[in-house]
N, C-alpha and C positions, 0 to 999 in steps of 0.2 A: 613518522607514522602517517598511514594515509587512511582518512575518514572518507565514508560513504554513505550510500541508501542503495539498497536492494527494493527494485519499483517493481510488485506484481500484483497481481488480481487478474477477474476472470475478463476475457475478453468484451470491449467496449466500456470498462469502468473508468478510464480515462488515464491509462499509465504514461500513453506518449504525451498526452497533453500536460501531465504534471510534469514529467522531465523537463520541457519545452518552458514552461511558466517558473518552476523551481529553479533551473538553470537561469533564469532571465533575475529572477528576485535575489539570489545567490551573488549574481555578480554587481547587482544594486548595491547592496552592501558590504561590497567589496571582497569577495571571494574568487579566486579561480576555480574555474569550475570545468570539468571535461565529461561530458555525456557519451555513455558506450551504450552502443545498441547490440544487444545479443538477442534479437527475436529475428530469424531468419526470413521471415515473413511479413516484416515489416519494410515495405520498401519506399515508402512516402514519410519523410521524416520531416517535422518541421523545425527543428532544432540540427545545429551545427554537429556533426557528430564526431568524436574524438577517435573513435574506434568502432568500426561497422563490422558486424559477424559477416556481412555479406561478402566481404573480402576473402573470407575462408572459405563459406559454405551457403548455397542457397536453396531454400525448401525446395522453389519450381524444378531446380535441378535433380535433387534427390526424388521430389515425386516423379518425375519422368523418367529418371534413369532405372528405378527400384519398383516401379509401379505402386506407390504408396498412396494412400489419403493423405489429408493435412495433418490430421492428427498421428499419425503414424510416422509421416515423415518429420513431423518436429520431435517426436521422441527421436529419431535418428539423427538429427540433425545434432539435439543435445547431447546423444552419446558421442558423436564425432568431436562436438568441442570439448567434452570431460575430455577424450583421449589426446587432442592437442593441444590442452590448457596452456603450455609454454608457447605457443602462437599467440595467447591472450597477453600471456605476462610480458613478453616482449613488445607488444603494442602498447602495454601500459605503462613500461618504465619512464617512458618520458615526461608523465604526469605526475608521476607520485612522490616528488619532491615538495611541491608546493600546490598541487591541485585537489580540490574534493569532488568525487567522483560517484557518478550517478549512473545506475545500471537499469537500461529497460530491457525487462525481461519477456520473454511471450507470455499469453493470456491464458493457454491451455492447464487448466488446474492440475488435471493430473501429473504435471511435471514438479508439483509443489506439495502434493499428497500422496502421491503412488511410487512415483518414480525416484530412484535415487541419483540420477546425472546431476541436475541441477544442484542438488544439497550437496555430491561433492565437489561441483564448481565452487560453491563458496566457501565450503570447508577448505580447501585449498587456498581461497583467497584470506581466512581468517586463522588460519593455522601456519601454513607455510610462508605466506607473503605477509603476514603479523598488518592486514588489512583491519579496520574497526568500523564495522558495518552494522547498519541497522534497518530491517524488513520493512518497506512500508507497504502494507496490504491494503490496495483500495478495492472498496466494494459501492455499488451504485445505491445513493440514497434511497432511492425510489423502491427499493425492497423493502423499506418499514412499512409501505402502505399496505402491505400483504402479510399476513403473519405466516403464512406458508413459507411465503419466499425469505422473509426474515429469520426464521429458523433455520433455514437451507444456509443463508448466510455467516449464521451462528457457527452452524457445523464445518462449514468450510475454513472459516478462520481459523476455530480449533484446531481442526486436523492439520492445516498450514502453520501453525503455531509449534505443535508438536512434532512436525516432522522437519522443519528446516533449524528447530534449536538457536533461534537468533533473538538478539533482544527485538523488538518486536513492536509495530504500531498499527492498529487496524482504523481504517480510515474512512468514511461515509462520504463518498464523492460526489460530487455536483448538487449540493443542499441546497443551491440556488433555485434548482429544478423540480424541490420535491412538491411543491405547492401544486404543480400542473398533473399530479399522480392522484389528488385527492387530501380529504384529512388523514391524519394520523388516528389511530384508536386512542392513544395515549400520550401523553408529553413526550418532549424529543429524549428529556433524561432516562424515560424508561429504555429506550432504545440504546443510546450511546452507553449508559452506566450499567447494561443489562440487569436490569432488578427483578423482583420475584416473577418467574415466568408461568406462574399457575395463571396468571391474568392472561398472559399469550395463550394458553392452555383452552380457557374460556373464551377467548375469543375465535381461536382456530374450529371449537367444537360448534360455532352457530352455524359454519358451513356444512349443508348436505354429505359432501365428500369427505371432507376431513374428518368430520365425527365418527366414520366410520374405524378411526385408527385412533381412538382416543389413549388406550394403551401405549401405543409406538409415538404418539405425542408426548404423552406424559415421562416416557423414559428418557426419551431423546432429549426434553428440557432439564430432565434431573441430571444426565448426562453433563451436558453445559455446565448446571449450577455446581455440580461436584468438582469440576475443575477449576472454576471460577479465576479463569484465565482471561477472557475474552470481554472487551469494551472498546468503545469507538470515540475516536474524536470526529469532528466534522470538517469540510474542507467546500470551499469556494475558490477556484484555483484564480478568478478574475479579482479577487479581494485581497488586497495588500495584508489587511490585519489577519485574516484567514491563514494564509501562506506562511506569516512571520511566526503563528502560534504553531504550524507544523512544523518550522524550523527549530523553535526552542524545545519542542518535545523531542524530535530528533537528535538536537545536540545533547540534551540529556540522556538519549537512549543509548547513543552509539560512543559517549564519552568525549567529543567534540569541546564540550563547555568546560572541560576539565585539562583540557591540553595545555593551555597557557598559565595555568597555577602554579607557582612555586612557593610553597610554605608549610606551614604544620597542617597535621590530618583535618583538623579543626575547621579550617578553611574549607576544605574537601567536605565534609559532612556538613556543613551549613549550606552549600550550595546544592549537593544532593538532596537534601531534606526539603529545599525550599519550594512552595508550592508555584504551579505557573501561574495560574489565574484563580479567582474567586469562581463559587460555581454560578454566579450569574452572568460572566461573561462567558464560561464555558458553554452553557446550554440553553440558559434562558433568555439571552441576550441574542442567540442565534435562533431560537423559536420564534422570540418578537420579530427578528430583521427577516427572515425566509419563508416564516410557516404560517404566523399569525397576522405579519403587517404586511408591508410593501417591501419588496426584495429590489425597486430601483435604488441604486446607491452610486456615489459621487464616485467610488472607486471602482464600477463597472467599466469594463474596456480598459482596465490599468494595464493588461498584456496586450494592447492592441486588441487584432482582428479574431485572436485565438478563444474559441470558446470551450468551456469546461465539459 
């Protein structure tokens, strides 16, 4: 059985950096890892690529041949990959026996909220190929500093979750850089746990422009709360403890944590119900380390010269 992660998120949210850092960490803890680049526009890869979609199709060639812009070109590329998914399967077969697979997807959000091509590719993997995948959706943590942008991140995360229909983890990436963008209006757990959004409405209404759209803001906040699906965890890709916490979450999400268990159902249930961390370590310790205190840490630079 193949386990892996579908790494998605807006441009600049740190997907390629995540794949690089995560692959290094997983190898350090003894897993064999294969990183698959499914972004035909990503020609600067810091990681060793097991499968590169540019061997099948390149965005630049599509743009030149069909006179398309970057977004239209990417949609064309994903359609082409969907029609040639057997090529991808053949390239992945050598890694299916004993490798954990990271899929580095493009950053255009419409691929995961509107179009069906990426969803169909993932559906092929999970149904016909029997891959056990979890979506790791990265969102830049600095969006929390602006209530309007944070609300946009909530809507994007919710839309992506509903569209892909995968086990899903939303991640506030680059948490170590958050302090540079100013103070948060609320404690970090307000943003990670998506608590009472009426407070967010109040904060938005302070802005003269946003106050014109009070009813729209109220309705959007209620939409997010009605679904009650979105929450976030945090990540500093250069901090091994932060990466380890993500690994624990993903392993529980895609079922990897259960793969080596052979026993009674009680053993499965105990592991499934077990909490990952106390609330202090999940949010309060992160706030003290990266927001209220000094973010310089002995683990900084853990992944070499690579920055989150």
